[in-house]
N, C-alpha and C positions, 0 to 999 in steps of 0.2 A: 288837301290838308294831309300832312304826314300822320301816320298811325302805326301802332304796334298790334299785331294779331297774335293771340295765344291760342294754340290748338288744344284739344282735349287731352293730349298726351303730355302737355306741359311745354312743348316746343314753342319758341317765340320767333316771330319774324318782323323786322322793321321795314316799313315802306315809306318812300319819300313823297313829296308833294305831287310828283308826276303820276302817281298811281291813283286812279279813280276807283270807287267801290260803291256797292249798293247791296242791301239785303232785301231779298224778295222771297217771301214765304219761308224764311229761315235759311235760304241758300245765299251764301256770300258770293257776289260777282265782282271780279277784279279785271281791270284793263287799263290801257293808257288813255282811252277816251270814253266819255259817258256814252253808254248804249252799245259800245263795241267791246264786249267782254271776252277775254281770252282764258280766264280761269274761273271755274265754278267750284265752291267748297261746300260740301254737304253740311247741313246743320248738326250732324252727328260728329263732325270732325273739327269744328272750331268752337272755342269757348268764349273768348272776349275780344273786344276791339277797344283799344285805348287811343283816343284822339290826341293830337297835339304833341307827339313825340318827335319834334324836329331838332335839327342840329343847332339852330339859333337858341333854343331854350337851354340846351345842354351847355352852350357857351356862356349864356347869362348866368346859369347856376355856378359855373366854374369861377366867373368873375366875382360873384357874391361871396364864394368861399375864400377867394384870395383877399377881398376887402375885409372880411371877418378876421382872417389871419393877421392882417396888418394892424387892425384895431387891438387884437390880443397882444401883439408885440409892443404896441404903444403903452398898453396898460401894464405890461410886465416891466417896461423901462421905468414907468412912473413908480411902481412898487419898489423897484431896486433903489431909486433915488430916495424914497421915503425911508427905507431901511438904513441907508447910509447916513441920512440926516439924524435918525434916531440914535445910531451908534455914536455919532459926533456929540450929541447932547449928553449921553451917558458918560463919555470920556471927560466932560467938563466937571462932573460931580466930584 
């Protein structure tokens, strides 16, 4: 599972689904395969691990924002039509 690691100094690193990890006694172990760790991070050097920060999620968020923008455009178009209709009614008076 993809994740974001934040270090105690505020630096952030994103890891993809190919990176395996485990916390053992506060030590963060990283590697490409479970049990074959190539990086060990002391508990005094890392602060948080946020799970699920994968590219698919980012892509879905972008699609949601685009959909919301389209809905706002449709609402704006409807408001414009209503205003034109109101102006037409006033001219008839």
